[in-house]
C-alpha positions in Angstrom: 80.3 100.1 80.5 83.8 101.1 79.1 84.4 101.2 75.3 86.2 98.6 75.5 83.5 96.6 76.8 84.2 95.4 80.6 82.0 96.4 83.5 83.1 97.9 86.9 81.2 98.0 89.5 82.4 99.8 93.0 83.2 103.0 94.3 84.8 105.7 92.0 86.6 109.3 92.9 86.3 111.6 89.7 84.8 108.7 87.5 87.4 106.7 88.1 87.7 103.4 89.8 88.9 104.1 92.9 89.0 102.2 96.3 86.3 98.5 96.2 85.5 97.0 92.7 84.9 94.7 90.5 86.1 95.0 86.7 84.5 91.8 84.3 86.7 92.3 81.2 85.2 91.5 77.8 86.8 88.4 77.4 85.3 87.2 81.0 88.3 87.4 83.3 87.7 90.1 86.1 89.3 91.2 89.2 87.3 92.3 92.9 89.7 94.3 95.1 91.5 97.5 95.9 91.8 100.0 92.7 94.0 103.4 92.8 93.4 106.2 89.8 92.0 103.6 87.3 94.1 100.7 87.6 94.6 97.2 90.3 96.0 98.4 92.9 96.0 97.0 96.9 94.7 93.8 97.6 92.4 91.6 95.1 91.4 88.7 93.7 91.9 88.0 89.7 89.9 85.0 87.8 90.6 83.9 84.9 88.3 82.4 82.3 90.6 79.0 82.5 89.9 78.6 86.1 93.1 80.1 87.4 92.7 82.6 90.1 95.3 84.5 92.0 94.6 85.9 95.3 97.4 89.0 96.5 98.4 92.4 96.3 98.8 94.3 93.2 101.1 97.4 93.0 101.1 100.0 90.4 104.4 100.5 88.7 104.8 103.1 86.1 101.8 103.6 83.9 99.2 101.0 83.6 102.3 98.2 84.3 101.5 95.9 87.7 103.1 93.9 89.8 102.3 91.1 92.3 102.8 89.0 95.4 101.4 86.2 96.4 99.9 85.7 99.7 100.4 81.9 100.4 102.4 79.0 98.5 102.5 79.4 94.8 102.0 82.3 92.2 100.4 82.7 88.8 102.4 84.5 86.2 100.8 88.5 85.6 101.8 90.3 82.4 102.5 93.8 82.9 99.9 96.2 80.6 102.1 99.3 79.3 
């Protein structure tokens, strides 16, 4: 468990999520997929507690910011984290 209440299970590199893993945040949202140096990067699925779902590719852009591409029709907007 992290200090913000989120829970991660999966592979680590130097104590940081790296490779395949699942994170469930305190608010109940969750991500299952690929990680790079502690951030979502590669293919993964993000599930919101509202029922929205995003399946696709995540790419790291700068420190903590994300963009994504949809694999299939439609898209769900995802806020970048700064």
